[in-house]
N, C-alpha and C positions, 0 to 999 in steps of 0.2 A: 309158060316162060315169062318171067317178070320183065317189066319195061321201066325205063326211066323216062319221064315226060317233063316237058317244059311247056307252060302255058303263059304266053306273054300278054300283058295288058298295058293300056295307056296310063292307068292310074292305080294307086295302091288300093283304093276302095273296090275297084273291079277285081283286083287280085284276091281280096278277102271274099268276095262273092264266089270266085272260082274255087277257092279252098273249101268253102261251105258246100259247093256243088259236088266236089269229090267225096266228101263225107256222106252226102246224101246218096250218091250212087253206090257207095260202099254199103250203106244200110239197105238199099234196094237190091243189091246183088250183081249188077252188071260189071262192077269192078271190085277188086280187093285192094284196099289202100294200106300200104306198109309204112311208108314214111312220107312226110310232106313238110314244106317250109315255104314261107312267103319272103321274097327278097325284092330289093329295089336297087337300081343302079344310080348312085349319087352323082352329082355334077363332077366330082373328082375322078370318077371312073370306078371307084370302089363299090363292090357289091355288099350291101348291108342287109342283115337279117332283121325283118320287121316284126316277126312273130314266131315264137317257139311253137312246136306242135302241141295240139290239144290232146293227142293220143300218145301213148308210149311208143317210141320208135321201135321198129321190129327189124331183126336181121342185121347182118354185117356189123356185128358188135355194137348194136344200138344205133344204126343209121349212118354209119360212116360213108356209105355210098352217096347219099344226098349231101351230107356235110362236106365230103371230099370234092364233089362237083362244084359246090359253092366256092370252095377254096381255089379250084382251078380257074374259076371265073374272076377271082380277085377279091374274095370275101373271107370272113373269119371262119376258119376250118372248125367244124364241130359245133359252132354256136347254134346252128339251127336244130340240131338233133340232141342237144343236152349232153354231149360228151366233152371230156376235157381236151385241152390242146396238148402240147408237149409231144410225147411219144406217139400219141394217136394221130397227130397231124401228118407225119410222114406216111403212116399206114393208110390214111384216108386218101392222100394224093395217089399213092401207088394203086390202091384199090380202084379208084375212079378211072385211072388211066387204063387199067386192064379190063374194067367191066363195061366201059362205054367207049364208043368210037371217038377218035380225036376230031373227026369231021363234025360229029354231033356237038361237041364242046364248042367248036368254032362257030357253028351255026347258031347255037344258043347265044353265044356272046354277041353275034351280029344282030340278033333280034332283041337284045336287052340294051337299049340305048340309054344315055343319061336321062333321068327323070321317069323312066318306065319301071314297071313292077312286073313280077312274075311269080308263078307257083311252080316249084320243083317238087316232084314226087316220084316214088317207086310204086308201081301198081301191077296187078295181074288183071287181064281182061281176055274174054273169049272172042269178042267181036269189037271192032273199032267204032261202029256206028253209034251206039248209045252215047259214048263220051263225045264223039265228034259233034253230034247234033246239039248237045247241051252246051258245049263250049262255044260253038258258032253262034248260038242264040244270045250269048252275053258278050260277044265281041272279042273273044280270046283267040290267040294264035297258037295252035297246038303243034308241038314237035314231039316225035317219039323216037326212042332208041331201044331196041331189044337188048336187054342186059346180057352180056356175054357171061358164061359161067366162069367164075373165078378159076383161073387156069390150073385145074388140078393136074392135067397132063404135064404141065411144066414142072411141077413138084416131083412127079413120078420119074420123068425122064432125067431130070437133073441129078437126083440122088443116085439113080442107077448108073448114070454115066460116070459119076464120081467114084462109085464102087468099082467100076471097071478100070478106071485109071489107077486106083490104089492096088488092085490085084496085079496089074501089069508092072507097076513099080516094084512090088514085092517079088515077083517072078524074076525081074531083071537083077535085083539085089542078090537073090539066091544063086542065080547063074554066075554072077561075078565072084561070089564067095567060093563056089565050087571050082572055078577056073584057076584061081591063084590066091596065094596067101601073102604075096609080097606087099611092100609099102604102097605102091601105086594102087593095088587092088583095095587095100584098106581105106585109102583116101576116097576112092570111088564109092566104096560101101558107105562111108560116112556121108558123102554127098547124096547118095540115094536115100539114106535114112532120114536126112533132113527133109527131102521131098515127101517121103512116106509120112513123116510126122505132120507136115503141112496138109497133105491130102486127108489124113485121118481127122484132123481138126475141122477141115471143111465139111467132111461127111457128117460129123456130129452136129455141126451148126445147121446143116440142111435137114438132118433128122429132127432137130428141135423145131425148125420152120414147118416141117411136114406135120409134126404133132400139133403145132398151133393151128395149122390150116384145118386139120381134122376136127379139132375142138370148135373152131369157128363155124365150120359147115354143120356140125351137130347142133350147135346153139341156134344158128340161123334157121335150120330145119324145124327144130322144136318150136321156136317162136312163131314162125309163119304158119305151121300146122295148127298151133293153138289159136292164132288169130282167125284162121279160116273156120275152125270149129265154133268159135264164138260168133263169127259172122252169120253162121247158119241160123242162129236164133233171132236174127234181126230181119231176115229177108222173107218175102212172101212165099207161099207154098209153091207158086210157079217157078220161083228161082232156086228152090231146094235142090233140084236135080242138077242145075248148072253149077251150084257150089260143090256138090258131091263130085262132079267130074273134075272141077278145078282142084279140089282137095286131093283127089286120087293122083292127079298129075304131079302136084307139088311133092306129095309124099313119095311117089315112085322116083322122082328126080333126085331127091336127097338121099334116099336109100341106096341108089346106084352110086352116087358120089361118095358116100360114107364107106360103102363096100370096097370101092377101088382104092381109096386112100388107105383104108385099113390093111388091105392086102399088100400094098406097097410098103407100108410101115413094118408089117410082119416079115416081109422078105428082107428088109434092111436089118432087122433085129436078128434074124436067122443067120445072115451073113456075118454080122458082128460076133455072134456066138461061135461060129465055125472058126473065125480068125483068132478068137481068144483061146480056143483049144489048141 
């Protein structure tokens, strides 16, 4: 399970050392580093990005999780991870709110006082000791938050609940039509039709969101698996087994998520086909 980490330092130079250390641990194998950025809290309270990542951001549409966290802290959304603003800004805020605890954001903000610097990153690790010891040795203050799975269940339940609402409205409309053909019944049918049309539009919007989420999960899974495969070439022989286990866990997690989202999408399309007939 990947984690979002904050490593606070008194100076920007210390933060650069902390970033180098994360890359070193990635090469050695104790952690897998997906996204990283160096930030400082300016006297005005704004969080400014001091350094773009040396590596290509991985996952969450190119690193929106870390970029969104910077935005929640009062910084330039996306600047740390090489993505554009505009439409992505809202996505990154939403993603960060759902992927990390609000308490973690508050705690990070409290530890990043004006004049201080920090490293924000998304990592995988099998044990906390290796990173803890190295960070403590250089005077860093480390906070972790286990990244919550982007709420696939929310997408599934939302679209299926909307489908049930639509079915109920259509059943109500059919019953009214059968009950009477007078003017009052026709007006009621028109009212129900307006609700049905609105419910139908909402379902199609949710289907588009579900399809986008499925593509996001597929993209993120491919990128993280590719990075882990490449990382295997950099680690010692002793760390090979560790990387294999980490890779198997990441691959299994994304396969499960993709299967669930795909099944939900297929059920939605089947329901739409039945309705069209």
